[in-house]
N, C-alpha and C positions, 0 to 999 in steps of 0.2 A: 947518495943521501937517503937515509932511512925515513920511514913515515913520521917518526917523532921529530926528527930534525926538520923535515919539510913543514910540519905543523908549526913548529917554533918560528921558522923563517917567514911563513905566511902571517903569523900573528904579529911579528915585528914590523913587517911591511904595512899591515893594516893600521897599526898604531901611528905610523908616520903620516897617514892620510889626513887631510882636513875633513871636517864633518860633512861638507858638501860632496867631496869626492867619495867618501865612504857611503853616503846615501845613494849616490849615483850608481856605484858599483853594486850595491845591495839590490837596487831595483832591477838592474840588468840581469843579475843572477836569478832573482825571483821570477822574472819574465821567462828566462830560459827553462827553469824548472817547471813552471806552470804550463808552458807550451808542450813540454815533453809529457807531462801528466795528461793533458787534454788529448794529445794525439794518441796516447795509448787507450784512453777511456772511450773515444769515439768508435763505434762499431764499424767494421768493414762494410762497404757498400756492396750490395748484391743487386746488380742491374737486372731488370726484367722488362722485356718488350711488352707494351700494353696491348698489342695486336695479336701476336702469336705466342706470347709467354716465353719467347726465347731469351737466353741469358748470355749470348755471345754478341759483342759489338766490336766494330772496327772504326778507327778514326776516319772521318770523311771530310776533311778540309775544315775551313773556318767561315763564319759569317762575316759580313762587312764590318761588324763591330769587334771582330777578333774572337768570338766565342767558338769553342770547339764543337764540331758537328760529329754525330755518331750515326753509324748505319748498322741495322740489324742484319746479321749474316743469314738468318733464316728467311725473313720476308722482305728485306730490303728497305724497311722503314727508316727514314732519316730524321733525326731529332737533334736539338741542341742540348738536351738533357735526357737522362735515363731514369726510369722508374726505380725508386728505392723505397725503403721503409721509413716511417717516422717523419720528422720535420724536414728531413733532407729530400723528401719526395717532390718531384716536379719543380725543382728550383733551378734557376739559371746561374745562381751563384756557385762558385766552386767550393770545395770542402774547406779550403784554407780560410775563406771569409767567415764561414760558420765557426770554425775553430777559434778565430780571432774574436768573434762576437760573444762567445760564451762567457769569458771573464767580464766583459762589459755588462752583460745581462746580470751576472751575479753581483756586480758592483752598483746596480741600479742607475746606470748611466743614461741620461736623456737621449732622445733620438737625434737632436742636433749635434751632440758630441759624437755619436755613432756615425752619423753622416760624414763628419769631417775626418774621423779616424779611419774608417773603412773605405772612404771614397765611393759612397753609394748615395742614391737620392734619398730625400727625406721620406718619401713614400715607401721605398724599399726598407729603410731602417725601421719604420713603424710596422711594416708587415712582418719583418723578422721578429720583432717583439711579440706580435700577436701569436705567431706560430710557437714561440717559446712558452708564452703564457698558457696557451691551450694544452701544450704538452705537460707543463708543470701542474696544471689544474687537475689532470687525471691521476696524478701521483699522490695527492694529498691523503693522509690517513683519515678514516672516518671518525667523527666526533661522537663520543658516547659517555653518558653519566650512569654509572652502575648504582645498584641499591647500596645505601649507606654512604655514598660519596656526596661531596658538597659541590655546588655549582653556583655561579653568579650569572644573571641574565639582565641585560640592559638593552636599550635601543639608542641608535644614533641615526641622524638624518643627513642625506645628501640632497643637493639641488637636483631636480630632474634635468637631464642634459640631453640635447639632441645634437651634440657635437658630431660633425661630419655629415649632417643632413642639410640639404639645400632648401631653405624655406621658400626661396623664390620660385621653386618648381611645384609648390603645393597650392592648391586652390584655396584651402582654408587652413592656414598654419595655426598650430595650437596656441602660440603666443608670439610676441615680438622677440627677436633675437636678443640674448642677454650678453652684455659686454663685461660684466664684473668678473672677478677672479675668485670670489668667495663661493666655493663649491659646497660648503657645509651650511646647513640651514636648520636651526633648532626651532625657530619661530617663523610665522608668516602663513601664507596661504597653504592649506593642507594639500591642495591638488598640485603643488609644485615641489612636494617633498617625497623622497624615496626612503622608506624605512629599512634599516639594516639592523638585524638582531645580532647582538654580541653575546657569546656564551663562553665561559671559562670554567673548567673543572679543577679538582684537587691536584691533578697531575700537571697543571699549568698548560694543558692543551686548550686551544681556543678555536672558535669558529665565527666567521662572519657570514651571515645569510641575508641576501637581498630578498626581503620578505614581501613588501607590498608598496603601493603608492598611497601616500597619506598616512593617517594614524593606524597603528596596529589594532587589528580586530581580534576577537576571540577565535573566530574560525581560522584565521591565518596563523595565530599562535598555536592552535591545536595541530594544524597541518605541519608546522615546522618542528614541533617538540615531541610529537607522539612516538617517533622512531628513535629519538635521541636520549630521552629521559626514562629510566626504568622505575618501576614501583619501589618505594622505599628510599628514594633519593632525597637529599636536603637541598632546597632551592632558595636562593636569596634574590629578590627582585626589588624594583621600586614599587610605588603604589599605583601602577597602571591598572586600569579596570579589566584588562584582558586576561591577566594571569590567574586570579583566584579560582575562577570556574574551571579553567583548563587544567591547572595543576591538581586541583581536587579530583577531576575526572581521571587524571593519569595516576593517581594513587601515591603521590609523593608523601614521604614521612613527615617532613616539616617544610612549611612555606613561610619564610620571613619576608615581610613587605616593609621596606624602609622608606622614609621620606627622602626627597631629593637633597635635603640639607645634610643628611647623614652619609657623607662621602666615604667614611672609613669602612662601612659595611660593603660597599661596591667599589672599593679602591682598585682591585685588580682589573675589572672591566674598564674603569675610568682611565687607568694607566695605559692599557692596550689601545683604547680609543684615542688617547692623546698621541701615542706613537704612530698610530695609523694616519692621523691627520697630518703629522709631520712628513710621513712617507708619501702621502698623496699630494701635498702642496706643490711640488715642482711641476706637476702635470697641468696645473691651471684648469682643472675640470676634466672629467672623464665621462664619455658618453654612457648613458644608462645601460645600453645594450652590452657594453664591455665591462661594466662595473664589477661583476662577479669575479672575473679573472684577475683584475687588478687587486681586489681584496685577497684573492687566493695567492697572488704573487707575494704579498707581505708575509702571509703565513708560511709559504713555501721557503722563502729566504730565511725565516726564523728556524725552520725545521731542518733544511738541507743546504742552505746557502754557503756554508763553510766546509763542506765535505765533498769527497769524490763522488758520493751518491748523486749530488746535484748534477754533475756532468753527465752521468749515465741516464738520469731521468730525462734530461733535455735531449740527449743524442738519440735515445731509443723511443721517446714518447711520440704519440700520434697527435696531429693537429686536426681541426674540424673544418675550418672555413678556407675557401679559396677566394680569389678576387671576385670571381663570378657570383659566388654565394653571398659574399658580403654586400653586394649591390642590392640583393633581394631580401636582406635581413629586415625583420620587423623590429619595432621598439617595444620593450616590455611595458605591460600595462596600457598599451595603446592598440587600437585596431589599425587596419590598412589606411584609414582616412585620418589617423592620428587623433581619433576621438578617445576619450578616457574610457577604460573598461575596468571592471573589478578583477581582483587577483583570482 
């Protein structure tokens, strides 16, 4: 049977299938193709002993939980995992688990679903997400507004969140624990708001910057904009008091300040802010110390989430925090005693 005859035969068989069977077969084929693409995209692991820098290991039995143990041929160090590069470093999960997780990460799947599908604990599912997010954060392109280009700047506010912090261990907690799920806060006490600046340029590139706690000030605006907006740029903002002095000092060609009611002039930033709110809603609140990487996750998915580049970024990227360092992490805009500090 020639190729053309085979194609006709396959088409005839597919036409006979019901819509449910056709959908089921399509999903299976897509899973097989994605699995093959991911396996080819992930870099080969290069194990290295953290003691002697040796690169040769031999299998050395299993732990009581069934995890493979490895022994360095040079110094005899026995480990349940081997040092590698990127997010796969120092992980007890096998390569197959990470390969299965990458499509879930690209699909914005919550930790509870990852926990059920990969048969891992909720804590492990969350930590896998953090490693992925930190790797993706380092791959984002820099935001820049050149001379003659147009940009829109606006602010949005999140509730300050201490998610993951045990208030019962603090002598003087900053406030009573919050039980509501509304993580966005446009009005209310200034000391409970985290200001995020949203910037969009002519090329539809955008940026979210966790700027300060409370209202945006001129000093903070200058710090955030001085390396991103060149002289001669055209800037559209609302009538916030912080922008005129800063943009004048930066030498922009035109600064248009619109009222809050004039939504059409800041429609692009408003549209992106609305999509971001829908993106963040399933998390029911994000800790302020992790807010920047969750905002970067949204941009990263918009830039790379549907391409093979995404897999390469995740597989070869570097993470920052381990479980030990997470325990000692501070909270942005707070000192070690959780007292408010200026940006």
